N, C-alpha and C positions, 0 to 999 in steps of 0.2 A: 593480409591485414596491414594497414599503414602504420608506420612507426610514429609514436607521439614525439613532438619536438622535445629535446632535452632541456630541463630547466637550467638556467645559468646559476652561477654561485650567488648572484644577488636575488634570485627568485626561488627560494626553497619552497617545496610543496610537500604535502603529506606523503606522496608516493616516492619522494626522493630519499634514497638510503642515507643513513648516517655513515659517513666515510671519513677515514683519516685524510689529512690534507694531501698526502702523496697520491691518493687514488681519485680525488675529485676530478670530474670531467673538466677539461680546460681546452679552450680553442686551439692552443699550440699543439695539443695531442693529435689533432685531426690532419696534420700535414707531415709528410716525411721530410728528412733533412735535405739539404741541397744535393747530396750524393744519392738520394733515393732510398735511404735507409729509414725504417721506422724506429729502430732502436740503435743505441750507441754501438760502435764497433768494439769488440772485445779487446781489452788492454792487457797489461801485465797481470801476473798472479796477484801481486799486491793491490793493483787497481780493482781487480775482480773481488778479492776477499775482504779488503779493508776500505775501498773507495766508496764514494757516494753516488756514482753513476750507475744506472741500471743497464747492464750488459748481458741480457739473457743468452744462454747457450742452447741453441736448437740442435737436435741430433742431425745425422746425415740425411734423415728422412724429412727434416724440417719441423720436427716436433719437440715439445718440451713437456714433461710430465706435470700434472696439476693434481694436487691433493685438496679436497674440499672438506671443510669442517663447519659444523653448525655454530653460528655466532653465539647463540644463547646457551648451548650445553657443552660445546667443545667436542661433540661426537663426530667421528670421521664419517662423512656422508658418502663420498664417492672418490674415485680416481679416474682421471681421463687424461687426454693429451690436448695440448693447444698447438696450433701452428701460429705463424706470425700474425695472420689476420684475426684469429680467435683472441689472441692476447691483446692485440690493438683494440678490437671491439669491446673486450671486457674492460679495458682501461677507459675507453671513451664513453661507454654507456652505463657502467657500474652494474651490468648484468652479465653473468658468466656465459661465455661462449667457448666451444671446444671444437676439435677436429675429430670427426667420426672416422676411424680407420676402416671400419667394416663397410660404411657407405661411401667413403671417399669424399666427404663434403663437410662444410662448415655447419655447426650445430649450435643453435641458441637454446640453452638448457631451459626446458619448460615451455617452449614455443607452442607445442600442441596440448600439453597437459595443464598449463597454467602454473605449474610448480617451478617458477623461475628461481634462480639463485641471485638475490640482490647482494652485491658485493659490499661488505663492511670494511674489509682490509685485505690487501695483497702483500705477501712476503715472498722472498726468495731465499734459498739456502746459501751457504758460504761460497759455493762454486757458481751460483746463479744458473744452475741447470735443472732446477725444480721450482715450481710455483706453488705456494700455499694460499688458497682462497678461503677466507673466512666469510660466510654468507648467511643471510636470512633466507629461509625457504618460503616461497610464495604459496598462495592458495591453501592446499590441504596439509602442507608441512611434510610432504614426502619427497625424497630425492631419487629414489630408485624406481625404475620402470616396472618393477614387480609389485609396487604398492607399499613396500617397506620404507620406513623413514630413511634408513641408510642402506646402501648397497652391501654393506658388511654385516648382514643379519644372520650369518651362520658361522659357528665355531667349528674348527677342525678338531675332532675328538680322536685322540690316539690311544684311548684306554684299552683297545683290543690288543695292543702290543705288536700287531702285525701290519706292516706297511700296506699291503694290498687290501686290508680290511678297515682302513681309516674311514670314519663316517663324519657326516656333517650334522650339527645340532643347531636348530634355530634358537637364537638368543634374543630376538626381538620380534614381537608379533607384527604382522602387516597391518596397515591402516584399515579402518572400516571401509567396506565396499570394494576392496581389492583382494583378489585371490593370492595365494602364496606361490603359484606357479609362474615361471618366467614366460614372457611373451617374446620368443626368440626373434632377435633382430629389431626389437622395438626399443626406442629410447624416448623418454618424455622430454 
């Protein structure tokens, strides 16, 4: 499926997400620096913790954790990893992209299901080693491939008092038309 051209800042559309100024797609985001880096080189602890330059810290595997919350409710929707390309594409398109560790490939959230995550805001923590994505969910309003709104739909119930007998309790019903079982290996 061909990608739609991105609207410019001067051409807002109904499909364009409402983003804070730091996330709006800008032409300068589409090119690496002269040394081939997409993101700034990490500086001193003071630069990282108090500075104004985005210096994401990727793991030795080239990944950075990403926590996604629903822009309207604040509910945690999912946890995933981004590699440099996924983070770059998320910033350029305002649609969440991730790195699938199980499939070893880039993953545009909702590409097959239509349940895209339209980025409203991106934040990073004090060490710049975690990304927080605040997003609006497209189509059915579900983020989990099981059909649940959130991937965190089960509570860990320790009432038995025995570690080996800990149970899971569903705390959020799945959306209409989706079963509660997981489709192993499937991501929407």
